[in-house]
N, C-alpha and C positions, 0 to 999 in steps of 0.2 A: 504494500500500500504506500502510495506516495505521501510523504509527510512534508511539512514546511521545511525540514532540514534538507530534503532532497531538491527543493526548488532553489533557483538562483536568487540570492538576496538582492532586493532592489537597491539600486544605487541612489545616492542622494541627488536631488535635482533642485536647482535654484527656482524659487517661486517665480511664476510668470514666464519661465523658459520653455520654449517649444522645441521638441526633439523629433528627428525623423522617425516615422512609424507611429507617431502619436497623432491623435485628432487635433487639428488646429482649433484653439479656443475661439468661441464666437466673440465677435466684436460687441462692445457695449452699445446700448441704444443710441447715445449721442454720437458715437463714431459712425453708426450706420446712417444716421440722419444727416450728417455733415455734408456729404456729396449732394444730397437732395437740396439742402438749404443753399448750398453754393450755386446750384443750377437755377433755383428759383430767383435768387438775388441777382444773378448775372444775366438773366434773360433780357432785361431792358438794354443791356450793353450789346447783346447779340443783334438786336434790332438796328443798332447804329450801322452795323455792317450791311444789313439789308438796305438801309437808306442810302448808303454810299453806292451800292450796286445800282439802285434806281437812278441816282444822280448821274452815274456813268452812262447809263442807257439814254438818258435825256441829253447828255453832252454829245453823244454820238448822233442822236436824232435831230436835235435842233440847235445845240450849242448853248451853254449856260454862261461861260465866262466866270471871272472871279466873283462878281456879285451873286450870281446864282448859286455857285458852290458854297459861298459863305453862308447864305440864307439857309440852304438845305442842311449843311452840316451843323450849323448853330441850332436849328430846330431839332435835329436828331440828338445832339448832345444835351440840350435843355430837357427834352422829353425823357431821356435816359436818366438824367440826374434827378429830376423831380419825381418821376415814377419810382425809380429805384429807392430814393429816400423814403417815399411813402410806404413802399413795401416793407422796408426794414423797420420803420416805426410801428406799423400796425400788425406786422406778421402776416399780412394778407398773401395768399398764394394765388398767382395769376391763373384764371380759369379760361375756358373756351371763349366766353364773351369778351374777356379782357384782351385776348389775342386778336379777336376781330377788330376791337377798337385800336389795338396797336397797328394792325394793317391799315386801318383808316388813317391813323396818324402818319404812317409812312407815305401814303398818297398825298396827304396834306403837306408834308414836307416837300414833295415834288412840286405841288402847286406853288408853294412859297418860293421855291427856287426859280420856277418859270416867271413868276411875277417880278422877282428881283432882277432877273436877267433881262426882262423887257425885250424878249426876242421877237415879238410880233406874231409868233405862231400860237394861234388860239386853240387849234384842234387838240394838241396834247393837254393843254390846261383844262379845257372843257371835259375831255375824256377822264382825266384823273379826278377832277372835282365831282363829276357825275357819279363815278363809282364810289367815291367816298361818301357822297350823300345817300346813295342806294344802300350801302352797308350800314348806315345809321338805323335802318329799319330791321337790321339783322341781329346786331349785338344784343339789343334788349330782349328779343325773342329767345335767343340762345341762352341768355342768363336765366330767364324764367323757366325754360324747359329743362335746363340742367341743374336748376336749383343753386346757381352760383352767383345770384345777384348780391351786390354788396355796396355799401356807401362809397367805397373807394372806386369801384368800377363805374358807378353812376357819375361821380365827380370827374373821373378821367374822360368819360364820354362827353360830358358837358364842355370840358375845356377844349377837346378836339373840335367840337362843333363851333365854339366861339372863335377859335383861332382861324378855322376855315372861313368863317364869315368875315373876319377882319381882313384876311388876305384877299378874298374876292372883292371886298369893298374897295381896297386899294387899287386893284386892277380896274374896276369899274369907274373909279374916280378919275382916272386918266382920260376916260372917254366922255364921261357925263359931267364931271365937275367935282370939286372937293366936298360938296354937301353929302355925297354918297358915303363918305367916311363915317358919318353919324351912325349908320347901321352897324358898322364894325366896332366902333368904340363905345356904343351905348352900354353894353353889358359890363365892360371894364370900368366905365364911369360909375355905374351903379355899385359895383363892388368897392371902388375907391371911396364912394360916398358913405358906404356902410362902416368905414373905419371910424370917422368921428361921430356918426349917428348910428349907434348900436341897434336902434329899433328897425333899421333896414335889414338886419340879419334875422328877423323873426321868421317863423315858419308860415308858409302859405299853403292853402288847401290845393289839392290837385286841380288842374284846369285843362280841359281839352282845348279851349281857345288859345291858351298860352302855348301849348305844344304845336298847334297848327300854325300860329303866327311865326314861331321860331323856325319851323320847318320850311315855311314859305320863303324866308329870307334867302337861304342858300339856293333854292331852286330858281328864284327870280334873278338873283345875281348871275348864276351860270347862264341862264337864258339871255340876259342882257349882254354879257361879254361875248357870247357866241356870235352876235351880229346877225342872227337869223330872223329876228323879229323887228318890225318898225316900232317907233314910239317906245324905245327901251327906257327913256327917261321917265315917262309917265308910269310905266310898269314898276320901276324901282321906287318912284315917289309914292305909289300906292302901298308898296311893301313897307316903306319907312313910316308912313302914316299909321299902318296897323301896328308896327313895333312900338311907336310912341304911345299909342292907345294902350297896348298891353302893359308896358312898363308903368305908365301913368296909373292904370287901374291897380296894379300890384302895390305901387307906392302909396296910393290913397288908402288901401286896405291896411298896410303896415302902419301908416301914420295914425289911423283910427285905433289901432291896438297897441300903440307905443307904450302905454302905461303897463301893459302886460308882458312886455319884452324887456327884461333887464339888460343893461349894457354889459357886453362881454369883451 
């Protein structure tokens, strides 16, 4: 009968040391999660490379020049820095809807580059802006269907929309006059005014009219810069009037409830 004396005595092994023939110890939970965390946090940076690729394609197609490249790269770097910072602060993990919004942001960066380049080629600008606007109806549905809707995703979507409207208004202003810039800067002026007047940061009830007016701005500006319709100035003027009405109504509501909204 085999006894313990007949078995080879185990040799002393240093704690934590792995030897051939032995099963490799499993990594700790933080160690397993670290590559995933790195990938999540670095994803906005990877989109910068995609933006540069799009800019290179536009350079070959229509020519961008230094102004176009500067605007496109600056947009990509700002998006990466701001979104990456928000992801790190909140611990939010980018979902399918966020990636749709990132794709929209990439297209908006291309529009910004074309506007800054002032190449005179409207077809690529209209094409990129149209796809970006169309995808605006996609990311929200994706977020709801996948259960990945989040405050960060909604805010990111809103900022992409606002910047696209600003860029398109700059391009339209060269054709119709500087008054068109009011469409692009109104939202930013509202945010700036909310700094000294905290009641402007109050919550507003959902409004279909507000969503429709906001969506109309981008569509009207794209149609106006395409040059395909007459009386583009009247069309843009009507969109601006609707936007003023929408902001005015929301401002009046918030003013009436200012006593309920503590300064933040």
